[in-house]
PDB file of N, CA, C and O in Angstrom:
ATOM      1  N   UNK A   1     197.556 -32.140 100.603  1.00  0.00           N
ATOM      2  CA  UNK A   1     197.775 -31.580  99.274  1.00  0.00           C
ATOM      3  C   UNK A   1     197.485 -30.077  99.332  1.00  0.00           C
ATOM      4  O   UNK A   1     196.508 -29.666  99.958  1.00  0.00           O
ATOM      5  N   UNK A   2     198.286 -29.286  98.715  1.00  0.00           N
ATOM      6  CA  UNK A   2     198.147 -27.834  98.792  1.00  0.00           C
ATOM      7  C   UNK A   2     197.334 -27.235  97.644  1.00  0.00           C
ATOM      8  O   UNK A   2     197.312 -26.015  97.480  1.00  0.00           O
ATOM      9  N   UNK A   3     196.670 -28.065  96.855  1.00  0.00           N
ATOM     10  CA  UNK A   3     195.806 -27.619  95.762  1.00  0.00           C
ATOM     11  C   UNK A   3     196.519 -26.698  94.774  1.00  0.00           C
ATOM     12  O   UNK A   3     195.947 -25.715  94.304  1.00  0.00           O
ATOM     13  N   UNK A   4     197.766 -27.026  94.468  1.00  0.00           N
ATOM     14  CA  UNK A   4     198.533 -26.272  93.476  1.00  0.00           C
ATOM     15  C   UNK A   4     199.094 -27.259  92.460  1.00  0.00           C
ATOM     16  O   UNK A   4     199.250 -28.446  92.745  1.00  0.00           O
ATOM     17  N   UNK A   5     199.390 -26.752  91.282  1.00  0.00           N
ATOM     18  CA  UNK A   5     199.957 -27.602  90.243  1.00  0.00           C
ATOM     19  C   UNK A   5     201.293 -27.032  89.807  1.00  0.00           C
ATOM     20  O   UNK A   5     201.595 -25.862  90.044  1.00  0.00           O
ATOM     21  N   UNK A   6     202.079 -27.868  89.174  1.00  0.00           N
ATOM     22  CA  UNK A   6     203.388 -27.442  88.699  1.00  0.00           C
ATOM     23  C   UNK A   6     203.289 -26.401  87.595  1.00  0.00           C
ATOM     24  O   UNK A   6     202.312 -26.352  86.847  1.00  0.00           O
ATOM     25  N   UNK A   7     204.292 -25.595  87.514  1.00  0.00           N
ATOM     26  CA  UNK A   7     204.384 -24.499  86.560  1.00  0.00           C
ATOM     27  C   UNK A   7     204.183 -24.985  85.109  1.00  0.00           C
ATOM     28  O   UNK A   7     203.457 -24.359  84.337  1.00  0.00           O
ATOM     29  N   UNK A   8     204.826 -26.094  84.754  1.00  0.00           N
ATOM     30  CA  UNK A   8     204.778 -26.579  83.372  1.00  0.00           C
ATOM     31  C   UNK A   8     203.520 -27.363  83.022  1.00  0.00           C
ATOM     32  O   UNK A   8     203.355 -27.766  81.871  1.00  0.00           O
ATOM     33  N   UNK A   9     202.642 -27.585  83.969  1.00  0.00           N
ATOM     34  CA  UNK A   9     201.384 -28.278  83.677  1.00  0.00           C
ATOM     35  C   UNK A   9     200.251 -27.290  83.405  1.00  0.00           C
ATOM     36  O   UNK A   9     199.108 -27.698  83.199  1.00  0.00           O
ATOM     37  N   UNK A  10     200.560 -26.006  83.404  1.00  0.00           N
ATOM     38  CA  UNK A  10     199.551 -24.969  83.204  1.00  0.00           C
ATOM     39  C   UNK A  10     199.339 -24.677  81.719  1.00  0.00           C
ATOM     40  O   UNK A  10     200.286 -24.348  81.005  1.00  0.00           O
ATOM     41  N   UNK A  11     198.096 -24.799  81.258  1.00  0.00           N
ATOM     42  CA  UNK A  11     197.767 -24.445  79.871  1.00  0.00           C
ATOM     43  C   UNK A  11     198.004 -22.959  79.619  1.00  0.00           C
ATOM     44  O   UNK A  11     198.386 -22.560  78.519  1.00  0.00           O
ATOM     45  N   UNK A  12     197.774 -22.150  80.644  1.00  0.00           N
ATOM     46  CA  UNK A  12     197.994 -20.716  80.515  1.00  0.00           C
ATOM     47  C   UNK A  12     199.462 -20.427  80.226  1.00  0.00           C
ATOM     48  O   UNK A  12     199.781 -19.640  79.335  1.00  0.00           O
ATOM     49  N   UNK A  13     200.348 -21.062  80.975  1.00  0.00           N
ATOM     50  CA  UNK A  13     201.784 -20.849  80.761  1.00  0.00           C
ATOM     51  C   UNK A  13     202.193 -21.332  79.381  1.00  0.00           C
ATOM     52  O   UNK A  13     202.943 -20.644  78.689  1.00  0.00           O
ATOM     53  N   UNK A  14     201.715 -22.505  78.964  1.00  0.00           N
ATOM     54  CA  UNK A  14     202.069 -23.016  77.637  1.00  0.00           C
ATOM     55  C   UNK A  14     201.531 -22.104  76.534  1.00  0.00           C
ATOM     56  O   UNK A  14     202.211 -21.889  75.530  1.00  0.00           O
ATOM     57  N   UNK A  15     200.336 -21.573  76.701  1.00  0.00           N
ATOM     58  CA  UNK A  15     199.801 -20.641  75.719  1.00  0.00           C
ATOM     59  C   UNK A  15     200.666 -19.402  75.590  1.00  0.00           C
ATOM     60  O   UNK A  15     200.913 -18.924  74.483  1.00  0.00           O
ATOM     61  N   UNK A  16     201.126 -18.882  76.716  1.00  0.00           N
ATOM     62  CA  UNK A  16     201.996 -17.714  76.693  1.00  0.00           C
ATOM     63  C   UNK A  16     203.358 -18.037  76.096  1.00  0.00           C
ATOM     64  O   UNK A  16     203.934 -17.202  75.399  1.00  0.00           O
ATOM     65  N   UNK A  17     203.884 -19.229  76.352  1.00  0.00           N
ATOM     66  CA  UNK A  17     205.161 -19.644  75.768  1.00  0.00           C
ATOM     67  C   UNK A  17     205.043 -19.747  74.246  1.00  0.00           C
ATOM     68  O   UNK A  17     205.929 -19.288  73.525  1.00  0.00           O
ATOM     69  N   UNK A  18     203.961 -20.344  73.754  1.00  0.00           N
ATOM     70  CA  UNK A  18     203.746 -20.458  72.309  1.00  0.00           C
ATOM     71  C   UNK A  18     203.630 -19.082  71.678  1.00  0.00           C
ATOM     72  O   UNK A  18     204.204 -18.836  70.617  1.00  0.00           O
ATOM     73  N   UNK A  19     202.899 -18.188  72.314  1.00  0.00           N
ATOM     74  CA  UNK A  19     202.747 -16.830  71.794  1.00  0.00           C
ATOM     75  C   UNK A  19     204.087 -16.115  71.739  1.00  0.00           C
ATOM     76  O   UNK A  19     204.405 -15.473  70.737  1.00  0.00           O
ATOM     77  N   UNK A  20     204.871 -16.218  72.797  1.00  0.00           N
ATOM     78  CA  UNK A  20     206.175 -15.569  72.833  1.00  0.00           C
ATOM     79  C   UNK A  20     207.112 -16.156  71.777  1.00  0.00           C
ATOM     80  O   UNK A  20     207.828 -15.418  71.101  1.00  0.00           O
ATOM     81  N   UNK A  21     207.108 -17.478  71.636  1.00  0.00           N
ATOM     82  CA  UNK A  21     207.973 -18.123  70.646  1.00  0.00           C
ATOM     83  C   UNK A  21     207.602 -17.702  69.234  1.00  0.00           C
ATOM     84  O   UNK A  21     208.483 -17.478  68.405  1.00  0.00           O
ATOM     85  N   UNK A  22     206.321 -17.594  68.952  1.00  0.00           N
ATOM     86  CA  UNK A  22     205.885 -17.168  67.615  1.00  0.00           C
ATOM     87  C   UNK A  22     206.330 -15.746  67.331  1.00  0.00           C
ATOM     88  O   UNK A  22     206.626 -15.406  66.185  1.00  0.00           O
ATOM     89  N   UNK A  23     206.379 -14.922  68.344  1.00  0.00           N
ATOM     90  CA  UNK A  23     206.793 -13.532  68.163  1.00  0.00           C
ATOM     91  C   UNK A  23     208.304 -13.412  67.977  1.00  0.00           C
ATOM     92  O   UNK A  23     208.772 -12.524  67.264  1.00  0.00           O
ATOM     93  N   UNK A  24     209.060 -14.293  68.606  1.00  0.00           N
ATOM     94  CA  UNK A  24     210.525 -14.189  68.599  1.00  0.00           C
ATOM     95  C   UNK A  24     211.152 -14.910  67.405  1.00  0.00           C
ATOM     96  O   UNK A  24     212.042 -14.367  66.750  1.00  0.00           O
ATOM     97  N   UNK A  25     210.696 -16.115  67.123  1.00  0.00           N
ATOM     98  CA  UNK A  25     211.313 -16.925  66.085  1.00  0.00           C
ATOM     99  C   UNK A  25     210.585 -16.764  64.764  1.00  0.00           C
ATOM    100  O   UNK A  25     209.357 -16.698  64.722  1.00  0.00           O
ATOM    101  N   UNK A  26     211.340 -16.705  63.707  1.00  0.00           N
ATOM    102  CA  UNK A  26     210.754 -16.591  62.368  1.00  0.00           C
ATOM    103  C   UNK A  26     210.588 -17.958  61.721  1.00  0.00           C
ATOM    104  O   UNK A  26     211.002 -18.977  62.274  1.00  0.00           O
ATOM    105  N   UNK A  27     209.994 -17.963  60.575  1.00  0.00           N
ATOM    106  CA  UNK A  27     209.784 -19.189  59.812  1.00  0.00           C
ATOM    107  C   UNK A  27     210.353 -18.949  58.422  1.00  0.00           C
ATOM    108  O   UNK A  27     209.894 -18.044  57.726  1.00  0.00           O
ATOM    109  N   UNK A  28     211.345 -19.738  57.997  1.00  0.00           N
ATOM    110  CA  UNK A  28     212.000 -19.518  56.708  1.00  0.00           C
ATOM    111  C   UNK A  28     211.214 -20.138  55.559  1.00  0.00           C
ATOM    112  O   UNK A  28     210.866 -21.318  55.589  1.00  0.00           O
ATOM    113  N   UNK A  29     210.942 -19.322  54.550  1.00  0.00           N
ATOM    114  CA  UNK A  29     210.235 -19.766  53.349  1.00  0.00           C
ATOM    115  C   UNK A  29     210.951 -19.187  52.134  1.00  0.00           C
ATOM    116  O   UNK A  29     211.788 -18.298  52.285  1.00  0.00           O
ATOM    117  N   UNK A  30     210.642 -19.668  50.942  1.00  0.00           N
ATOM    118  CA  UNK A  30     211.302 -19.174  49.737  1.00  0.00           C
ATOM    119  C   UNK A  30     211.128 -17.662  49.551  1.00  0.00           C
ATOM    120  O   UNK A  30     210.124 -17.075  49.954  1.00  0.00           O
ATOM    121  N   UNK A  31     212.140 -17.060  48.929  1.00  0.00           N
ATOM    122  CA  UNK A  31     212.097 -15.623  48.653  1.00  0.00           C
ATOM    123  C   UNK A  31     210.903 -15.322  47.762  1.00  0.00           C
ATOM    124  O   UNK A  31     210.595 -16.089  46.850  1.00  0.00           O
ATOM    125  N   UNK A  32     210.247 -14.231  48.018  1.00  0.00           N
ATOM    126  CA  UNK A  32     209.070 -13.842  47.255  1.00  0.00           C
ATOM    127  C   UNK A  32     207.790 -14.079  48.045  1.00  0.00           C
ATOM    128  O   UNK A  32     206.839 -13.301  47.965  1.00  0.00           O
ATOM    129  N   UNK A  33     207.784 -15.161  48.805  1.00  0.00           N
ATOM    130  CA  UNK A  33     206.607 -15.472  49.628  1.00  0.00           C
ATOM    131  C   UNK A  33     206.871 -15.186  51.093  1.00  0.00           C
ATOM    132  O   UNK A  33     205.988 -15.343  51.936  1.00  0.00           O
ATOM    133  N   UNK A  34     208.101 -14.761  51.395  1.00  0.00           N
ATOM    134  CA  UNK A  34     208.517 -14.573  52.773  1.00  0.00           C
ATOM    135  C   UNK A  34     207.552 -13.759  53.611  1.00  0.00           C
ATOM    136  O   UNK A  34     207.082 -14.219  54.652  1.00  0.00           O
ATOM    137  N   UNK A  35     207.265 -12.577  53.167  1.00  0.00           N
ATOM    138  CA  UNK A  35     206.455 -11.667  53.980  1.00  0.00           C
ATOM    139  C   UNK A  35     205.076 -12.226  54.270  1.00  0.00           C
ATOM    140  O   UNK A  35     204.636 -12.245  55.420  1.00  0.00           O
ATOM    141  N   UNK A  36     204.393 -12.682  53.229  1.00  0.00           N
ATOM    142  CA  UNK A  36     203.021 -13.152  53.407  1.00  0.00           C
ATOM    143  C   UNK A  36     202.952 -14.408  54.276  1.00  0.00           C
ATOM    144  O   UNK A  36     202.172 -14.469  55.226  1.00  0.00           O
ATOM    145  N   UNK A  37     203.766 -15.401  53.949  1.00  0.00           N
ATOM    146  CA  UNK A  37     203.708 -16.670  54.680  1.00  0.00           C
ATOM    147  C   UNK A  37     204.184 -16.485  56.117  1.00  0.00           C
ATOM    148  O   UNK A  37     203.567 -17.000  57.049  1.00  0.00           O
ATOM    149  N   UNK A  38     205.273 -15.754  56.297  1.00  0.00           N
ATOM    150  CA  UNK A  38     205.789 -15.527  57.640  1.00  0.00           C
ATOM    151  C   UNK A  38     204.754 -14.813  58.499  1.00  0.00           C
ATOM    152  O   UNK A  38     204.546 -15.175  59.656  1.00  0.00           O
ATOM    153  N   UNK A  39     204.114 -13.808  57.939  1.00  0.00           N
ATOM    154  CA  UNK A  39     203.098 -13.067  58.682  1.00  0.00           C
ATOM    155  C   UNK A  39     201.931 -13.971  59.059  1.00  0.00           C
ATOM    156  O   UNK A  39     201.471 -13.944  60.200  1.00  0.00           O
ATOM    157  N   UNK A  40     201.457 -14.757  58.125  1.00  0.00           N
ATOM    158  CA  UNK A  40     200.319 -15.646  58.388  1.00  0.00           C
ATOM    159  C   UNK A  40     200.672 -16.694  59.438  1.00  0.00           C
ATOM    160  O   UNK A  40     199.903 -16.919  60.373  1.00  0.00           O
ATOM    161  N   UNK A  41     201.831 -17.335  59.289  1.00  0.00           N
ATOM    162  CA  UNK A  41     202.232 -18.381  60.234  1.00  0.00           C
ATOM    163  C   UNK A  41     202.452 -17.790  61.625  1.00  0.00           C
ATOM    164  O   UNK A  41     201.975 -18.337  62.619  1.00  0.00           O
ATOM    165  N   UNK A  42     203.168 -16.683  61.692  1.00  0.00           N
ATOM    166  CA  UNK A  42     203.440 -16.065  62.991  1.00  0.00           C
ATOM    167  C   UNK A  42     202.155 -15.639  63.681  1.00  0.00           C
ATOM    168  O   UNK A  42     201.965 -15.916  64.866  1.00  0.00           O
ATOM    169  N   UNK A  43     201.281 -14.975  62.959  1.00  0.00           N
ATOM    170  CA  UNK A  43     200.020 -14.543  63.562  1.00  0.00           C
ATOM    171  C   UNK A  43     199.150 -15.737  63.945  1.00  0.00           C
ATOM    172  O   UNK A  43     198.446 -15.697  64.954  1.00  0.00           O
ATOM    173  N   UNK A  44     199.197 -16.777  63.155  1.00  0.00           N
ATOM    174  CA  UNK A  44     198.437 -17.986  63.487  1.00  0.00           C
ATOM    175  C   UNK A  44     198.875 -18.580  64.810  1.00  0.00           C
ATOM    176  O   UNK A  44     198.041 -18.933  65.644  1.00  0.00           O
ATOM    177  N   UNK A  45     200.197 -18.694  65.011  1.00  0.00           N
ATOM    178  CA  UNK A  45     200.706 -19.221  66.277  1.00  0.00           C
ATOM    179  C   UNK A  45     200.426 -18.271  67.435  1.00  0.00           C
ATOM    180  O   UNK A  45     200.142 -18.712  68.548  1.00  0.00           O
ATOM    181  N   UNK A  46     200.504 -16.973  67.176  1.00  0.00           N
ATOM    182  CA  UNK A  46     200.195 -16.013  68.230  1.00  0.00           C
ATOM    183  C   UNK A  46     198.738 -16.137  68.675  1.00  0.00           C
ATOM    184  O   UNK A  46     198.448 -16.133  69.872  1.00  0.00           O
ATOM    185  N   UNK A  47     197.835 -16.247  67.719  1.00  0.00           N
ATOM    186  CA  UNK A  47     196.414 -16.385  68.048  1.00  0.00           C
ATOM    187  C   UNK A  47     196.172 -17.703  68.789  1.00  0.00           C
ATOM    188  O   UNK A  47     195.438 -17.734  69.777  1.00  0.00           O
ATOM    189  N   UNK A  48     196.786 -18.787  68.314  1.00  0.00           N
ATOM    190  CA  UNK A  48     196.644 -20.087  68.981  1.00  0.00           C
ATOM    191  C   UNK A  48     197.140 -20.007  70.423  1.00  0.00           C
ATOM    192  O   UNK A  48     196.485 -20.501  71.341  1.00  0.00           O
ATOM    193  N   UNK A  49     198.289 -19.388  70.614  1.00  0.00           N
ATOM    194  CA  UNK A  49     198.848 -19.258  71.953  1.00  0.00           C
ATOM    195  C   UNK A  49     197.961 -18.445  72.877  1.00  0.00           C
ATOM    196  O   UNK A  49     197.765 -18.808  74.037  1.00  0.00           O
ATOM    197  N   UNK A  50     197.428 -17.353  72.369  1.00  0.00           N
ATOM    198  CA  UNK A  50     196.547 -16.515  73.185  1.00  0.00           C
ATOM    199  C   UNK A  50     195.248 -17.228  73.537  1.00  0.00           C
ATOM    200  O   UNK A  50     194.756 -17.117  74.660  1.00  0.00           O
ATOM    201  N   UNK A  51     194.693 -17.964  72.570  1.00  0.00           N
ATOM    202  CA  UNK A  51     193.464 -18.721  72.833  1.00  0.00           C
ATOM    203  C   UNK A  51     193.727 -19.803  73.875  1.00  0.00           C
ATOM    204  O   UNK A  51     192.920 -20.009  74.781  1.00  0.00           O
ATOM    205  N   UNK A  52     194.867 -20.497  73.743  1.00  0.00           N
ATOM    206  CA  UNK A  52     195.220 -21.531  74.718  1.00  0.00           C
ATOM    207  C   UNK A  52     195.418 -20.927  76.102  1.00  0.00           C
ATOM    208  O   UNK A  52     194.980 -21.506  77.096  1.00  0.00           O
ATOM    209  N   UNK A  53     196.069 -19.776  76.179  1.00  0.00           N
ATOM    210  CA  UNK A  53     196.277 -19.112  77.471  1.00  0.00           C
ATOM    211  C   UNK A  53     194.943 -18.714  78.100  1.00  0.00           C
ATOM    212  O   UNK A  53     194.728 -18.925  79.294  1.00  0.00           O
ATOM    213  N   UNK A  54     194.062 -18.146  77.306  1.00  0.00           N
ATOM    214  CA  UNK A  54     192.748 -17.736  77.820  1.00  0.00           C
ATOM    215  C   UNK A  54     191.947 -18.956  78.273  1.00  0.00           C
ATOM    216  O   UNK A  54     191.350 -18.942  79.350  1.00  0.00           O
ATOM    217  N   UNK A  55     191.931 -20.003  77.463  1.00  0.00           N
ATOM    218  CA  UNK A  55     191.218 -21.234  77.803  1.00  0.00           C
ATOM    219  C   UNK A  55     191.774 -21.826  79.096  1.00  0.00           C
ATOM    220  O   UNK A  55     191.020 -22.234  79.979  1.00  0.00           O
ATOM    221  N   UNK A  56     193.097 -21.868  79.194  1.00  0.00           N
ATOM    222  CA  UNK A  56     193.730 -22.415  80.388  1.00  0.00           C
ATOM    223  C   UNK A  56     193.360 -21.645  81.636  1.00  0.00           C
ATOM    224  O   UNK A  56     193.137 -22.238  82.691  1.00  0.00           O
ATOM    225  N   UNK A  57     193.294 -20.335  81.526  1.00  0.00           N
ATOM    226  CA  UNK A  57     192.951 -19.515  82.698  1.00  0.00           C
ATOM    227  C   UNK A  57     191.495 -19.708  83.091  1.00  0.00           C
ATOM    228  O   UNK A  57     191.169 -19.736  84.277  1.00  0.00           O
ATOM    229  N   UNK A  58     190.617 -19.840  82.101  1.00  0.00           N
ATOM    230  CA  UNK A  58     189.191 -20.040  82.378  1.00  0.00           C
ATOM    231  C   UNK A  58     188.950 -21.406  83.029  1.00  0.00           C
ATOM    232  O   UNK A  58     188.164 -21.515  83.969  1.00  0.00           O
ATOM    233  N   UNK A  59     189.621 -22.439  82.533  1.00  0.00           N
ATOM    234  CA  UNK A  59     189.421 -23.802  83.037  1.00  0.00           C
ATOM    235  C   UNK A  59     190.221 -24.100  84.295  1.00  0.00           C
ATOM    236  O   UNK A  59     190.024 -25.150  84.907  1.00  0.00           O
ATOM    237  N   UNK A  60     191.108 -23.216  84.694  1.00  0.00           N
ATOM    238  CA  UNK A  60     191.993 -23.474  85.835  1.00  0.00           C
ATOM    239  C   UNK A  60     191.203 -23.702  87.112  1.00  0.00           C
ATOM    240  O   UNK A  60     190.263 -22.969  87.420  1.00  0.00           O
ATOM    241  N   UNK A  61     191.597 -24.719  87.841  1.00  0.00           N
ATOM    242  CA  UNK A  61     190.996 -25.020  89.135  1.00  0.00           C
ATOM    243  C   UNK A  61     192.014 -24.941  90.259  1.00  0.00           C
ATOM    244  O   UNK A  61     191.651 -24.924  91.436  1.00  0.00           O
ATOM    245  N   UNK A  62     193.288 -24.894  89.894  1.00  0.00           N
ATOM    246  CA  UNK A  62     194.356 -24.856  90.885  1.00  0.00           C
ATOM    247  C   UNK A  62     195.258 -23.658  90.619  1.00  0.00           C
ATOM    248  O   UNK A  62     195.348 -23.173  89.492  1.00  0.00           O
ATOM    249  N   UNK A  63     195.908 -23.197  91.646  1.00  0.00           N
ATOM    250  CA  UNK A  63     196.909 -22.159  91.508  1.00  0.00           C
ATOM    251  C   UNK A  63     198.175 -22.767  90.930  1.00  0.00           C
ATOM    252  O   UNK A  63     198.410 -23.969  91.048  1.00  0.00           O
ATOM    253  N   UNK A  64     198.990 -21.924  90.301  1.00  0.00           N
ATOM    254  CA  UNK A  64     200.256 -22.377  89.750  1.00  0.00           C
ATOM    255  C   UNK A  64     201.329 -22.224  90.822  1.00  0.00           C
ATOM    256  O   UNK A  64     201.458 -21.171  91.447  1.00  0.00           O
ATOM    257  N   UNK A  65     202.095 -23.292  91.021  1.00  0.00           N
ATOM    258  CA  UNK A  65     203.175 -23.272  92.007  1.00  0.00           C
ATOM    259  C   UNK A  65     204.502 -23.215  91.262  1.00  0.00           C
ATOM    260  O   UNK A  65     204.850 -24.142  90.530  1.00  0.00           O
ATOM    261  N   UNK A  66     205.232 -22.134  91.448  1.00  0.00           N
ATOM    262  CA  UNK A  66     206.537 -21.988  90.806  1.00  0.00           C
ATOM    263  C   UNK A  66     207.575 -22.623  91.716  1.00  0.00           C
ATOM    264  O   UNK A  66     207.735 -22.240  92.875  1.00  0.00           O
ATOM    265  N   UNK A  67     208.277 -23.606  91.156  1.00  0.00           N
ATOM    266  CA  UNK A  67     209.240 -24.370  91.954  1.00  0.00           C
ATOM    267  C   UNK A  67     210.593 -23.747  91.855  1.00  0.00           C
ATOM    268  O   UNK A  67     211.546 -24.243  92.457  1.00  0.00           O
TER     269      UNK A  67
END
């Protein structure tokens, strides 16, 4: 065994994917609340993604193997 794990099993990679998706994709809400709700939801997902990425990197025991 080469002590590596698959690319998609990495919490760090998933955290970064969630963060990137939150930055790229918007969330549709009724007019009037758009700015506030979109900002809160987007920032919430960005923070979640960053925390997951940091946690994944701290807990990592194996290198990531890109196939």
